[in-house]
PDB file of N, CA, C and O in Angstrom, chain B, residues numbered from 101:
ATOM      1  N   MET B 101     142.086 112.681 171.108  1.00  0.00           N
ATOM      2  CA  MET B 101     142.719 113.666 171.976  1.00  0.00           C
ATOM      3  C   MET B 101     143.904 114.623 171.837  1.00  0.00           C
ATOM      4  O   MET B 101     144.226 115.595 172.520  1.00  0.00           O
ATOM      5  N   LEU B 102     144.508 114.017 170.657  1.00  0.00           N
ATOM      6  CA  LEU B 102     145.263 114.701 169.745  1.00  0.00           C
ATOM      7  C   LEU B 102     144.900 115.652 168.803  1.00  0.00           C
ATOM      8  O   LEU B 102     145.673 116.511 168.378  1.00  0.00           O
ATOM      9  N   GLY B 103     143.539 115.496 168.408  1.00  0.00           N
ATOM     10  CA  GLY B 103     142.511 116.011 167.385  1.00  0.00           C
ATOM     11  C   GLY B 103     142.465 117.391 168.756  1.00  0.00           C
ATOM     12  O   GLY B 103     143.232 118.354 168.763  1.00  0.00           O
ATOM     13  N   ALA B 104     141.753 117.218 169.434  1.00  0.00           N
ATOM     14  CA  ALA B 104     141.394 118.344 170.671  1.00  0.00           C
ATOM     15  C   ALA B 104     142.506 119.283 170.784  1.00  0.00           C
ATOM     16  O   ALA B 104     142.249 120.481 170.659  1.00  0.00           O
ATOM     17  N   ILE B 105     144.122 118.778 171.077  1.00  0.00           N
ATOM     18  CA  ILE B 105     145.285 119.523 171.056  1.00  0.00           C
ATOM     19  C   ILE B 105     145.379 120.677 169.911  1.00  0.00           C
ATOM     20  O   ILE B 105     145.460 121.901 170.008  1.00  0.00           O
ATOM     21  N   ARG B 106     145.335 119.772 168.752  1.00  0.00           N
ATOM     22  CA  ARG B 106     145.770 120.625 167.673  1.00  0.00           C
ATOM     23  C   ARG B 106     145.302 121.423 167.341  1.00  0.00           C
ATOM     24  O   ARG B 106     145.961 122.387 166.950  1.00  0.00           O
ATOM     25  N   ARG B 107     143.345 121.442 167.319  1.00  0.00           N
ATOM     26  CA  ARG B 107     142.347 122.715 167.533  1.00  0.00           C
ATOM     27  C   ARG B 107     142.795 123.171 168.602  1.00  0.00           C
ATOM     28  O   ARG B 107     142.815 124.307 168.128  1.00  0.00           O
ATOM     29  N   ALA B 108     143.187 123.327 169.648  1.00  0.00           N
ATOM     30  CA  ALA B 108     143.513 124.360 170.739  1.00  0.00           C
ATOM     31  C   ALA B 108     144.739 125.255 170.130  1.00  0.00           C
ATOM     32  O   ALA B 108     144.956 126.458 170.278  1.00  0.00           O
ATOM     33  N   VAL B 109     145.466 124.271 169.396  1.00  0.00           N
ATOM     34  CA  VAL B 109     147.187 125.216 169.009  1.00  0.00           C
ATOM     35  C   VAL B 109     146.618 125.809 168.239  1.00  0.00           C
ATOM     36  O   VAL B 109     146.950 126.994 168.225  1.00  0.00           O
ATOM     37  N   LEU B 110     145.804 125.515 167.484  1.00  0.00           N
ATOM     38  CA  LEU B 110     145.285 126.638 166.034  1.00  0.00           C
ATOM     39  C   LEU B 110     144.191 127.566 166.278  1.00  0.00           C
ATOM     40  O   LEU B 110     144.069 128.571 165.579  1.00  0.00           O
ATOM     41  N   ALA B 111     143.628 127.373 166.944  1.00  0.00           N
ATOM     42  CA  ALA B 111     142.676 128.668 167.355  1.00  0.00           C
ATOM     43  C   ALA B 111     143.650 129.495 168.119  1.00  0.00           C
ATOM     44  O   ALA B 111     143.655 130.660 167.723  1.00  0.00           O
ATOM     45  N   GLY B 112     144.486 129.246 169.106  1.00  0.00           N
ATOM     46  CA  GLY B 112     145.513 130.256 169.823  1.00  0.00           C
ATOM     47  C   GLY B 112     146.004 130.619 169.045  1.00  0.00           C
ATOM     48  O   GLY B 112     145.874 131.832 168.878  1.00  0.00           O
ATOM     49  N   ILE B 113     146.981 129.777 167.945  1.00  0.00           N
ATOM     50  CA  ILE B 113     147.238 130.902 167.148  1.00  0.00           C
ATOM     51  C   ILE B 113     146.782 131.502 165.934  1.00  0.00           C
ATOM     52  O   ILE B 113     147.607 132.042 165.197  1.00  0.00           O
ATOM     53  N   GLY B 114     145.255 131.466 165.558  1.00  0.00           N
ATOM     54  CA  GLY B 114     144.488 132.359 164.385  1.00  0.00           C
ATOM     55  C   GLY B 114     144.162 133.052 165.541  1.00  0.00           C
ATOM     56  O   GLY B 114     142.961 132.782 165.567  1.00  0.00           O
ATOM     57  N   ALA B 115     144.293 133.538 166.224  1.00  0.00           N
ATOM     58  CA  ALA B 115     143.573 134.318 167.428  1.00  0.00           C
ATOM     59  C   ALA B 115     144.477 135.457 167.523  1.00  0.00           C
ATOM     60  O   ALA B 115     143.954 136.572 167.535  1.00  0.00           O
ATOM     61  N   GLY B 116     146.268 135.327 167.621  1.00  0.00           N
ATOM     62  CA  GLY B 116     147.387 135.437 167.703  1.00  0.00           C
ATOM     63  C   GLY B 116     147.164 136.645 166.294  1.00  0.00           C
ATOM     64  O   GLY B 116     146.943 137.855 166.242  1.00  0.00           O
ATOM     65  N   VAL B 117     147.392 135.385 165.116  1.00  0.00           N
ATOM     66  CA  VAL B 117     147.724 136.445 163.863  1.00  0.00           C
ATOM     67  C   VAL B 117     146.867 137.389 163.663  1.00  0.00           C
ATOM     68  O   VAL B 117     147.203 138.567 163.547  1.00  0.00           O
ATOM     69  N   LEU B 118     145.304 136.847 163.581  1.00  0.00           N
ATOM     70  CA  LEU B 118     144.332 137.746 163.628  1.00  0.00           C
ATOM     71  C   LEU B 118     144.694 138.976 164.692  1.00  0.00           C
ATOM     72  O   LEU B 118     144.909 139.883 163.887  1.00  0.00           O
ATOM     73  N   ALA B 119     144.852 139.442 165.745  1.00  0.00           N
ATOM     74  CA  ALA B 119     145.297 141.097 166.127  1.00  0.00           C
ATOM     75  C   ALA B 119     146.612 141.127 165.953  1.00  0.00           C
ATOM     76  O   ALA B 119     146.945 142.246 166.342  1.00  0.00           O
ATOM     77  N   ARG B 120     148.052 140.246 165.408  1.00  0.00           N
ATOM     78  CA  ARG B 120     148.676 140.892 164.852  1.00  0.00           C
ATOM     79  C   ARG B 120     148.406 141.471 163.432  1.00  0.00           C
ATOM     80  O   ARG B 120     148.970 142.498 163.057  1.00  0.00           O
ATOM     81  N   GLU B 121     147.460 140.730 162.593  1.00  0.00           N
ATOM     82  CA  GLU B 121     147.282 141.384 161.577  1.00  0.00           C
ATOM     83  C   GLU B 121     146.482 142.909 161.617  1.00  0.00           C
ATOM     84  O   GLU B 121     146.625 143.769 160.748  1.00  0.00           O
ATOM     85  N   LYS B 122     145.507 143.052 162.973  1.00  0.00           N
ATOM     86  CA  LYS B 122     144.936 143.615 162.845  1.00  0.00           C
ATOM     87  C   LYS B 122     145.930 145.781 163.428  1.00  0.00           C
ATOM     88  O   LYS B 122     145.746 146.987 163.260  1.00  0.00           O
ATOM     89  N   VAL B 123     146.912 144.768 164.120  1.00  0.00           N
ATOM     90  CA  VAL B 123     148.040 146.209 164.805  1.00  0.00           C
ATOM     91  C   VAL B 123     148.346 146.146 163.256  1.00  0.00           C
ATOM     92  O   VAL B 123     147.715 147.007 162.643  1.00  0.00           O
ATOM     93  N   GLU B 124     149.074 145.427 162.541  1.00  0.00           N
ATOM     94  CA  GLU B 124     149.725 145.850 161.518  1.00  0.00           C
ATOM     95  C   GLU B 124     148.980 147.113 160.173  1.00  0.00           C
ATOM     96  O   GLU B 124     149.426 148.021 159.471  1.00  0.00           O
ATOM     97  N   GLU B 125     147.758 146.505 160.392  1.00  0.00           N
ATOM     98  CA  GLU B 125     146.926 147.302 159.585  1.00  0.00           C
ATOM     99  C   GLU B 125     146.380 148.484 159.891  1.00  0.00           C
ATOM    100  O   GLU B 125     145.933 149.190 158.988  1.00  0.00           O
ATOM    101  N   LEU B 126     146.319 148.988 161.566  1.00  0.00           N
ATOM    102  CA  LEU B 126     146.234 150.209 162.000  1.00  0.00           C
ATOM    103  C   LEU B 126     147.724 150.987 161.295  1.00  0.00           C
ATOM    104  O   LEU B 126     147.939 151.892 160.489  1.00  0.00           O
ATOM    105  N   VAL B 127     148.515 150.084 162.091  1.00  0.00           N
ATOM    106  CA  VAL B 127     150.118 151.153 161.373  1.00  0.00           C
ATOM    107  C   VAL B 127     149.830 151.225 160.032  1.00  0.00           C
ATOM    108  O   VAL B 127     149.376 152.276 159.577  1.00  0.00           O
ATOM    109  N   LYS B 128     149.939 150.685 159.633  1.00  0.00           N
ATOM    110  CA  LYS B 128     149.533 151.084 157.805  1.00  0.00           C
ATOM    111  C   LYS B 128     148.761 152.372 157.256  1.00  0.00           C
ATOM    112  O   LYS B 128     148.927 153.084 156.266  1.00  0.00           O
ATOM    113  N   LYS B 129     147.700 152.374 158.483  1.00  0.00           N
ATOM    114  CA  LYS B 129     146.366 153.468 157.959  1.00  0.00           C
ATOM    115  C   LYS B 129     146.821 154.693 158.141  1.00  0.00           C
ATOM    116  O   LYS B 129     146.362 155.757 157.726  1.00  0.00           O
ATOM    117  N   GLY B 130     148.086 154.399 159.018  1.00  0.00           N
ATOM    118  CA  GLY B 130     148.627 156.251 160.112  1.00  0.00           C
ATOM    119  C   GLY B 130     147.640 156.032 161.100  1.00  0.00           C
ATOM    120  O   GLY B 130     147.423 157.111 161.651  1.00  0.00           O
ATOM    121  N   GLU B 131     146.814 154.962 161.667  1.00  0.00           N
ATOM    122  CA  GLU B 131     146.105 154.757 163.101  1.00  0.00           C
ATOM    123  C   GLU B 131     146.443 154.836 164.199  1.00  0.00           C
ATOM    124  O   GLU B 131     146.126 155.644 165.073  1.00  0.00           O
ATOM    125  N   ALA B 132     147.449 153.562 164.213  1.00  0.00           N
ATOM    126  CA  ALA B 132     148.557 153.188 165.407  1.00  0.00           C
ATOM    127  C   ALA B 132     148.624 154.230 166.235  1.00  0.00           C
ATOM    128  O   ALA B 132     148.216 154.126 167.391  1.00  0.00           O
ATOM    129  N   ALA B 133     149.280 155.665 165.631  1.00  0.00           N
ATOM    130  CA  ALA B 133     150.319 156.425 165.441  1.00  0.00           C
ATOM    131  C   ALA B 133     149.042 157.229 166.670  1.00  0.00           C
ATOM    132  O   ALA B 133     149.392 157.479 167.824  1.00  0.00           O
ATOM    133  N   GLU B 134     147.518 157.557 166.135  1.00  0.00           N
ATOM    134  CA  GLU B 134     146.977 157.779 166.871  1.00  0.00           C
ATOM    135  C   GLU B 134     146.394 157.445 167.741  1.00  0.00           C
ATOM    136  O   GLU B 134     146.092 158.124 168.722  1.00  0.00           O
ATOM    137  N   ARG B 135     146.100 156.190 167.499  1.00  0.00           N
ATOM    138  CA  ARG B 135     145.418 155.516 168.750  1.00  0.00           C
ATOM    139  C   ARG B 135     146.695 154.417 170.061  1.00  0.00           C
ATOM    140  O   ARG B 135     146.326 153.350 170.554  1.00  0.00           O
ATOM    141  N   PRO B 136     147.236 154.661 170.170  1.00  0.00           N
ATOM    142  CA  PRO B 136     148.484 153.767 171.088  1.00  0.00           C
ATOM    143  C   PRO B 136     147.777 153.128 172.028  1.00  0.00           C
ATOM    144  O   PRO B 136     148.212 152.006 172.286  1.00  0.00           O
ATOM    145  N   ARG B 137     146.652 153.533 172.739  1.00  0.00           N
ATOM    146  CA  ARG B 137     146.388 152.625 173.447  1.00  0.00           C
ATOM    147  C   ARG B 137     145.552 151.808 172.824  1.00  0.00           C
ATOM    148  O   ARG B 137     145.171 151.028 173.696  1.00  0.00           O
ATOM    149  N   LEU B 138     144.851 151.432 171.429  1.00  0.00           N
ATOM    150  CA  LEU B 138     144.031 150.806 171.165  1.00  0.00           C
ATOM    151  C   LEU B 138     145.225 149.723 170.520  1.00  0.00           C
ATOM    152  O   LEU B 138     144.794 148.574 170.624  1.00  0.00           O
ATOM    153  N   VAL B 139     146.452 149.756 169.952  1.00  0.00           N
ATOM    154  CA  VAL B 139     147.316 149.046 169.517  1.00  0.00           C
ATOM    155  C   VAL B 139     148.058 148.360 171.263  1.00  0.00           C
ATOM    156  O   VAL B 139     148.248 147.151 171.399  1.00  0.00           O
ATOM    157  N   LYS B 140     148.251 148.971 171.956  1.00  0.00           N
ATOM    158  CA  LYS B 140     149.118 148.389 173.516  1.00  0.00           C
ATOM    159  C   LYS B 140     147.720 147.218 174.046  1.00  0.00           C
ATOM    160  O   LYS B 140     148.069 146.138 174.523  1.00  0.00           O
ATOM    161  N   ASP B 141     146.182 147.533 173.915  1.00  0.00           N
ATOM    162  CA  ASP B 141     145.113 146.565 174.129  1.00  0.00           C
ATOM    163  C   ASP B 141     145.165 145.440 172.997  1.00  0.00           C
ATOM    164  O   ASP B 141     145.132 144.250 173.311  1.00  0.00           O
ATOM    165  N   LEU B 142     145.218 145.716 172.127  1.00  0.00           N
ATOM    166  CA  LEU B 142     145.510 144.636 171.259  1.00  0.00           C
ATOM    167  C   LEU B 142     146.947 143.630 171.476  1.00  0.00           C
ATOM    168  O   LEU B 142     147.100 142.411 171.560  1.00  0.00           O
ATOM    169  N   LEU B 143     147.426 144.226 171.497  1.00  0.00           N
ATOM    170  CA  LEU B 143     148.964 143.501 172.014  1.00  0.00           C
ATOM    171  C   LEU B 143     148.698 142.666 173.086  1.00  0.00           C
ATOM    172  O   LEU B 143     149.266 141.580 173.202  1.00  0.00           O
ATOM    173  N   ALA B 144     147.767 143.138 173.992  1.00  0.00           N
ATOM    174  CA  ALA B 144     147.758 142.271 175.720  1.00  0.00           C
ATOM    175  C   ALA B 144     146.537 141.376 175.291  1.00  0.00           C
ATOM    176  O   ALA B 144     146.547 140.235 175.752  1.00  0.00           O
ATOM    177  N   LYS B 145     145.682 141.662 174.627  1.00  0.00           N
ATOM    178  CA  LYS B 145     145.247 140.391 173.609  1.00  0.00           C
ATOM    179  C   LYS B 145     145.870 139.397 173.089  1.00  0.00           C
ATOM    180  O   LYS B 145     145.663 138.197 172.907  1.00  0.00           O
ATOM    181  N   VAL B 146     146.666 140.138 172.891  1.00  0.00           N
ATOM    182  CA  VAL B 146     147.601 138.710 172.344  1.00  0.00           C
ATOM    183  C   VAL B 146     147.994 138.261 173.449  1.00  0.00           C
ATOM    184  O   VAL B 146     147.375 137.313 173.932  1.00  0.00           O
ATOM    185  N   GLU B 147     149.060 138.786 174.106  1.00  0.00           N
ATOM    186  CA  GLU B 147     149.909 138.011 174.941  1.00  0.00           C
ATOM    187  C   GLU B 147     149.036 137.153 175.795  1.00  0.00           C
ATOM    188  O   GLU B 147     149.423 136.008 176.032  1.00  0.00           O
ATOM    189  N   GLU B 148     147.825 137.603 176.317  1.00  0.00           N
ATOM    190  CA  GLU B 148     146.492 136.778 177.391  1.00  0.00           C
ATOM    191  C   GLU B 148     146.473 135.684 176.468  1.00  0.00           C
ATOM    192  O   GLU B 148     147.053 134.716 176.961  1.00  0.00           O
ATOM    193  N   GLU B 149     146.060 135.478 175.395  1.00  0.00           N
ATOM    194  CA  GLU B 149     145.416 134.693 174.585  1.00  0.00           C
ATOM    195  C   GLU B 149     146.123 133.710 174.606  1.00  0.00           C
ATOM    196  O   GLU B 149     145.586 132.605 174.674  1.00  0.00           O
ATOM    197  N   SER B 150     147.907 133.865 174.541  1.00  0.00           N
ATOM    198  CA  SER B 150     148.999 133.043 173.949  1.00  0.00           C
ATOM    199  C   SER B 150     149.156 132.071 175.665  1.00  0.00           C
ATOM    200  O   SER B 150     149.360 130.908 176.013  1.00  0.00           O
ATOM    201  N   LYS B 151     148.929 133.305 176.275  1.00  0.00           N
ATOM    202  CA  LYS B 151     148.892 132.468 177.851  1.00  0.00           C
ATOM    203  C   LYS B 151     148.052 131.030 177.966  1.00  0.00           C
ATOM    204  O   LYS B 151     148.286 129.840 178.178  1.00  0.00           O
ATOM    205  N   ARG B 152     146.762 132.035 177.649  1.00  0.00           N
ATOM    206  CA  ARG B 152     145.442 130.642 177.758  1.00  0.00           C
ATOM    207  C   ARG B 152     145.944 129.576 177.253  1.00  0.00           C
ATOM    208  O   ARG B 152     146.121 128.620 178.008  1.00  0.00           O
ATOM    209  N   LEU B 153     146.358 129.452 175.623  1.00  0.00           N
ATOM    210  CA  LEU B 153     146.635 128.976 174.690  1.00  0.00           C
ATOM    211  C   LEU B 153     147.454 128.120 175.465  1.00  0.00           C
ATOM    212  O   LEU B 153     146.883 127.048 175.662  1.00  0.00           O
ATOM    213  N   GLU B 154     148.897 128.209 176.127  1.00  0.00           N
ATOM    214  CA  GLU B 154     149.530 127.680 176.416  1.00  0.00           C
ATOM    215  C   GLU B 154     149.490 126.544 177.336  1.00  0.00           C
ATOM    216  O   GLU B 154     150.130 125.492 177.340  1.00  0.00           O
ATOM    217  N   GLU B 155     148.246 127.179 178.410  1.00  0.00           N
ATOM    218  CA  GLU B 155     147.639 126.353 179.788  1.00  0.00           C
ATOM    219  C   GLU B 155     146.765 125.298 179.128  1.00  0.00           C
ATOM    220  O   GLU B 155     146.923 124.125 179.466  1.00  0.00           O
ATOM    221  N   ARG B 156     145.619 125.705 177.974  1.00  0.00           N
ATOM    222  CA  ARG B 156     145.029 124.644 177.822  1.00  0.00           C
ATOM    223  C   ARG B 156     145.968 123.985 176.974  1.00  0.00           C
ATOM    224  O   ARG B 156     145.921 122.794 177.283  1.00  0.00           O
ATOM    225  N   THR B 157     146.832 124.167 176.021  1.00  0.00           N
ATOM    226  CA  THR B 157     147.398 122.969 175.771  1.00  0.00           C
ATOM    227  C   THR B 157     147.723 122.156 176.232  1.00  0.00           C
ATOM    228  O   THR B 157     147.385 121.018 175.908  1.00  0.00           O
ATOM    229  N   ASP B 158     149.074 122.645 177.845  1.00  0.00           N
ATOM    230  CA  ASP B 158     149.897 121.810 178.842  1.00  0.00           C
ATOM    231  C   ASP B 158     148.827 120.901 179.553  1.00  0.00           C
ATOM    232  O   ASP B 158     149.087 119.817 180.075  1.00  0.00           O
ATOM    233  N   GLU B 159     146.806 121.868 179.465  1.00  0.00           N
ATOM    234  CA  GLU B 159     146.381 120.391 180.301  1.00  0.00           C
ATOM    235  C   GLU B 159     145.823 119.414 179.218  1.00  0.00           C
ATOM    236  O   GLU B 159     145.350 118.325 179.543  1.00  0.00           O
ATOM    237  N   ALA B 160     145.901 119.885 177.766  1.00  0.00           N
ATOM    238  CA  ALA B 160     145.468 118.774 177.083  1.00  0.00           C
ATOM    239  C   ALA B 160     146.223 117.764 176.754  1.00  0.00           C
ATOM    240  O   ALA B 160     145.747 116.696 176.369  1.00  0.00           O
ATOM    241  N   ILE B 161     147.446 117.984 176.866  1.00  0.00           N
ATOM    242  CA  ILE B 161     148.550 117.143 176.638  1.00  0.00           C
ATOM    243  C   ILE B 161     149.250 116.183 177.973  1.00  0.00           C
ATOM    244  O   ILE B 161     149.906 115.142 177.948  1.00  0.00           O
ATOM    245  N   ARG B 162     148.750 117.109 179.187  1.00  0.00           N
ATOM    246  CA  ARG B 162     148.539 115.772 180.658  1.00  0.00           C
ATOM    247  C   ARG B 162     147.424 115.108 180.312  1.00  0.00           C
ATOM    248  O   ARG B 162     147.196 114.110 180.996  1.00  0.00           O
ATOM    249  N   ARG B 163     146.878 115.288 179.701  1.00  0.00           N
ATOM    250  CA  ARG B 163     145.362 114.866 179.542  1.00  0.00           C
ATOM    251  C   ARG B 163     145.660 113.226 178.752  1.00  0.00           C
ATOM    252  O   ARG B 163     145.373 112.114 179.197  1.00  0.00           O
ATOM    253  N   ALA B 164     146.258 113.554 177.589  1.00  0.00           N
ATOM    254  CA  ALA B 164     146.478 112.788 176.694  1.00  0.00           C
ATOM    255  C   ALA B 164     147.471 111.693 177.321  1.00  0.00           C
ATOM    256  O   ALA B 164     147.225 110.490 177.241  1.00  0.00           O
ATOM    257  N   ILE B 165     148.817 112.303 178.062  1.00  0.00           N
ATOM    258  CA  ILE B 165     149.583 111.301 178.741  1.00  0.00           C
ATOM    259  C   ILE B 165     149.279 110.344 179.760  1.00  0.00           C
ATOM    260  O   ILE B 165     149.620 109.186 180.002  1.00  0.00           O
ATOM    261  N   GLU B 166     148.337 111.417 180.412  1.00  0.00           N
ATOM    262  CA  GLU B 166     147.620 110.756 181.629  1.00  0.00           C
ATOM    263  C   GLU B 166     146.662 108.973 180.885  1.00  0.00           C
ATOM    264  O   GLU B 166     146.824 107.809 181.251  1.00  0.00           O
ATOM    265  N   LYS B 167     145.931 109.432 180.020  1.00  0.00           N
ATOM    266  CA  LYS B 167     145.165 108.523 179.085  1.00  0.00           C
ATOM    267  C   LYS B 167     145.843 107.396 178.730  1.00  0.00           C
ATOM    268  O   LYS B 167     145.351 106.289 178.949  1.00  0.00           O
ATOM    269  N   LEU B 168     147.265 107.573 178.037  1.00  0.00           N
ATOM    270  CA  LEU B 168     147.867 106.732 177.587  1.00  0.00           C
ATOM    271  C   LEU B 168     148.839 106.246 178.276  1.00  0.00           C
ATOM    272  O   LEU B 168     149.636 105.437 177.800  1.00  0.00           O
ATOM    273  N   GLN B 169     148.886 106.668 179.438  1.00  0.00           N
ATOM    274  CA  GLN B 169     149.356 105.914 180.967  1.00  0.00           C
ATOM    275  C   GLN B 169     151.059 105.553 180.036  1.00  0.00           C
ATOM    276  O   GLN B 169     151.658 104.508 179.784  1.00  0.00           O
ATOM    277  N   VAL B 170     151.345 107.040 179.751  1.00  0.00           N
ATOM    278  CA  VAL B 170     152.525 107.647 179.425  1.00  0.00           C
ATOM    279  C   VAL B 170     153.413 107.397 180.815  1.00  0.00           C
ATOM    280  O   VAL B 170     152.845 107.928 181.769  1.00  0.00           O
ATOM    281  N   PRO B 171     154.622 106.748 181.170  1.00  0.00           N
ATOM    282  CA  PRO B 171     155.533 106.785 182.017  1.00  0.00           C
ATOM    283  C   PRO B 171     155.819 107.912 182.787  1.00  0.00           C
ATOM    284  O   PRO B 171     155.427 108.630 181.868  1.00  0.00           O
ATOM    285  N   THR B 172     156.225 108.909 183.841  1.00  0.00           N
ATOM    286  CA  THR B 172     156.512 109.937 183.788  1.00  0.00           C
ATOM    287  C   THR B 172     158.055 109.900 183.931  1.00  0.00           C
ATOM    288  O   THR B 172     158.562 108.779 183.891  1.00  0.00           O
ATOM    289  N   LYS B 173     158.944 111.063 184.106  1.00  0.00           N
ATOM    290  CA  LYS B 173     160.269 110.862 184.178  1.00  0.00           C
ATOM    291  C   LYS B 173     160.911 109.992 185.399  1.00  0.00           C
ATOM    292  O   LYS B 173     161.818 109.162 185.340  1.00  0.00           O
ATOM    293  N   ALA B 174     160.011 110.529 186.745  1.00  0.00           N
ATOM    294  CA  ALA B 174     160.382 109.404 188.281  1.00  0.00           C
ATOM    295  C   ALA B 174     159.729 108.508 187.672  1.00  0.00           C
ATOM    296  O   ALA B 174     160.643 108.077 186.969  1.00  0.00           O
ATOM    297  N   ASP B 175     158.718 107.809 187.364  1.00  0.00           N
ATOM    298  CA  ASP B 175     158.568 106.144 186.993  1.00  0.00           C
ATOM    299  C   ASP B 175     159.811 105.464 186.593  1.00  0.00           C
ATOM    300  O   ASP B 175     160.176 104.305 186.787  1.00  0.00           O
ATOM    301  N   LEU B 176     160.360 106.424 186.008  1.00  0.00           N
ATOM    302  CA  LEU B 176     161.161 105.590 184.748  1.00  0.00           C
ATOM    303  C   LEU B 176     162.863 105.908 185.907  1.00  0.00           C
ATOM    304  O   LEU B 176     163.826 105.150 186.017  1.00  0.00           O
ATOM    305  N   GLU B 177     162.715 106.814 186.350  1.00  0.00           N
ATOM    306  CA  GLU B 177     163.685 106.539 187.398  1.00  0.00           C
ATOM    307  C   GLU B 177     163.520 105.796 188.809  1.00  0.00           C
ATOM    308  O   GLU B 177     164.444 105.558 189.587  1.00  0.00           O
ATOM    309  N   THR B 178     162.727 105.607 188.916  1.00  0.00           N
ATOM    310  CA  THR B 178     162.160 104.332 190.109  1.00  0.00           C
ATOM    311  C   THR B 178     162.284 103.638 189.211  1.00  0.00           C
ATOM    312  O   THR B 178     163.307 104.151 188.757  1.00  0.00           O
ATOM    313  N   LEU B 179     162.047 102.790 188.501  1.00  0.00           N
ATOM    314  CA  LEU B 179     162.138 101.404 187.673  1.00  0.00           C
ATOM    315  C   LEU B 179     163.702 101.466 187.518  1.00  0.00           C
ATOM    316  O   LEU B 179     164.385 100.494 187.844  1.00  0.00           O
ATOM    317  N   SER B 180     164.061 102.201 187.198  1.00  0.00           N
ATOM    318  CA  SER B 180     165.943 102.389 186.974  1.00  0.00           C
ATOM    319  C   SER B 180     166.721 101.693 188.024  1.00  0.00           C
ATOM    320  O   SER B 180     167.453 100.719 187.848  1.00  0.00           O
ATOM    321  N   ALA B 181     166.435 102.417 189.338  1.00  0.00           N
ATOM    322  CA  ALA B 181     166.536 101.721 190.630  1.00  0.00           C
ATOM    323  C   ALA B 181     166.416 100.698 191.009  1.00  0.00           C
ATOM    324  O   ALA B 181     167.147 100.036 191.745  1.00  0.00           O
ATOM    325  N   LYS B 182     165.447 100.462 190.525  1.00  0.00           N
ATOM    326  CA  LYS B 182     165.338  99.195 191.278  1.00  0.00           C
ATOM    327  C   LYS B 182     165.841  97.903 190.155  1.00  0.00           C
ATOM    328  O   LYS B 182     165.912  96.748 190.573  1.00  0.00           O
ATOM    329  N   LEU B 183     166.099  98.167 189.034  1.00  0.00           N
ATOM    330  CA  LEU B 183     166.731  97.389 188.424  1.00  0.00           C
ATOM    331  C   LEU B 183     168.292  97.780 188.085  1.00  0.00           C
ATOM    332  O   LEU B 183     168.752  97.593 186.958  1.00  0.00           O
ATOM    333  N   ASP B 184     168.946  98.253 188.993  1.00  0.00           N
ATOM    334  CA  ASP B 184     169.792  98.572 189.761  1.00  0.00           C
ATOM    335  C   ASP B 184     170.210  97.670 191.143  1.00  0.00           C
ATOM    336  O   ASP B 184     171.208  97.081 191.558  1.00  0.00           O
ATOM    337  N   GLN B 185     169.409  97.821 191.401  1.00  0.00           N
ATOM    338  CA  GLN B 185     169.300  96.878 193.079  1.00  0.00           C
ATOM    339  C   GLN B 185     169.336  95.569 192.643  1.00  0.00           C
ATOM    340  O   GLN B 185     170.214  94.761 192.947  1.00  0.00           O
ATOM    341  N   LEU B 186     168.252  95.326 191.833  1.00  0.00           N
ATOM    342  CA  LEU B 186     168.231  93.983 191.163  1.00  0.00           C
ATOM    343  C   LEU B 186     169.400  93.054 190.114  1.00  0.00           C
ATOM    344  O   LEU B 186     169.317  91.870 189.788  1.00  0.00           O
ATOM    345  N   ALA B 187     170.410  94.008 189.768  1.00  0.00           N
ATOM    346  CA  ALA B 187     171.517  93.625 188.885  1.00  0.00           C
ATOM    347  C   ALA B 187     172.450  93.587 190.256  1.00  0.00           C
ATOM    348  O   ALA B 187     173.467  92.895 190.202  1.00  0.00           O
ATOM    349  N   LYS B 188     172.259  94.043 191.042  1.00  0.00           N
ATOM    350  CA  LYS B 188     173.953  94.201 192.287  1.00  0.00           C
ATOM    351  C   LYS B 188     173.193  92.660 192.519  1.00  0.00           C
ATOM    352  O   LYS B 188     173.629  91.685 191.908  1.00  0.00           O
ATOM    353  N   ARG B 189     171.699  92.501 193.714  1.00  0.00           N
ATOM    354  CA  ARG B 189     171.994  90.823 193.939  1.00  0.00           C
ATOM    355  C   ARG B 189     172.067  90.093 193.029  1.00  0.00           C
ATOM    356  O   ARG B 189     172.558  89.013 193.358  1.00  0.00           O
ATOM    357  N   LEU B 190     171.781  90.175 191.909  1.00  0.00           N
ATOM    358  CA  LEU B 190     172.515  88.841 190.825  1.00  0.00           C
ATOM    359  C   LEU B 190     173.675  88.577 191.084  1.00  0.00           C
ATOM    360  O   LEU B 190     174.018  87.430 191.370  1.00  0.00           O
ATOM    361  N   ASP B 191     174.540  89.629 191.034  1.00  0.00           N
ATOM    362  CA  ASP B 191     175.923  89.878 191.116  1.00  0.00           C
ATOM    363  C   ASP B 191     176.453  88.971 192.199  1.00  0.00           C
ATOM    364  O   ASP B 191     177.106  87.928 192.172  1.00  0.00           O
ATOM    365  N   ARG B 192     175.915  89.776 193.235  1.00  0.00           N
ATOM    366  CA  ARG B 192     176.256  89.126 194.429  1.00  0.00           C
ATOM    367  C   ARG B 192     175.674  87.511 194.455  1.00  0.00           C
ATOM    368  O   ARG B 192     176.515  86.789 194.991  1.00  0.00           O
ATOM    369  N   LEU B 193     174.510  86.791 194.035  1.00  0.00           N
ATOM    370  CA  LEU B 193     173.775  85.833 193.584  1.00  0.00           C
ATOM    371  C   LEU B 193     175.160  84.611 192.707  1.00  0.00           C
ATOM    372  O   LEU B 193     175.345  83.398 192.796  1.00  0.00           O
ATOM    373  N   GLU B 194     175.946  85.844 191.833  1.00  0.00           N
ATOM    374  CA  GLU B 194     176.615  84.519 190.966  1.00  0.00           C
ATOM    375  C   GLU B 194     177.674  84.227 192.170  1.00  0.00           C
ATOM    376  O   GLU B 194     177.733  83.174 192.805  1.00  0.00           O
ATOM    377  N   LYS B 195     178.348  85.163 192.320  1.00  0.00           N
ATOM    378  CA  LYS B 195     179.597  85.209 193.069  1.00  0.00           C
ATOM    379  C   LYS B 195     179.068  84.572 194.187  1.00  0.00           C
ATOM    380  O   LYS B 195     179.919  84.497 195.073  1.00  0.00           O
ATOM    381  N   ALA B 196     178.105  84.132 194.465  1.00  0.00           N
ATOM    382  CA  ALA B 196     178.055  83.398 196.318  1.00  0.00           C
ATOM    383  C   ALA B 196     178.119  81.435 195.391  1.00  0.00           C
ATOM    384  O   ALA B 196     178.021  80.599 196.289  1.00  0.00           O
ATOM    385  N   LYS B 197     178.194  81.037 194.565  1.00  0.00           N
ATOM    386  CA  LYS B 197     178.112  80.290 193.721  1.00  0.00           C
ATOM    387  C   LYS B 197     179.426  79.259 194.037  1.00  0.00           C
ATOM    388  O   LYS B 197     179.651  78.301 193.298  1.00  0.00           O
TER     389      LYS B 197
END
């Protein structure tokens, strides 16, 4: 599962790096000034790919956490509240003796 997350992250990073390199190459050649729409389109694609990567990564992490049965923050808060109740009850029982 973590391998899938890693692959998704690396794929997104790779796409972003390639697009950025292409923009830098165009700027060096002077073509970026001649083709502002191309640069704008490339940057939009980088942004779009970044969003898709984030969504895929979030989903992969959610599935991994679910598969590993990692308790959520809400689960831990509920458990903590129950422990507090039990501790108070135990204190009352000890004082009643």
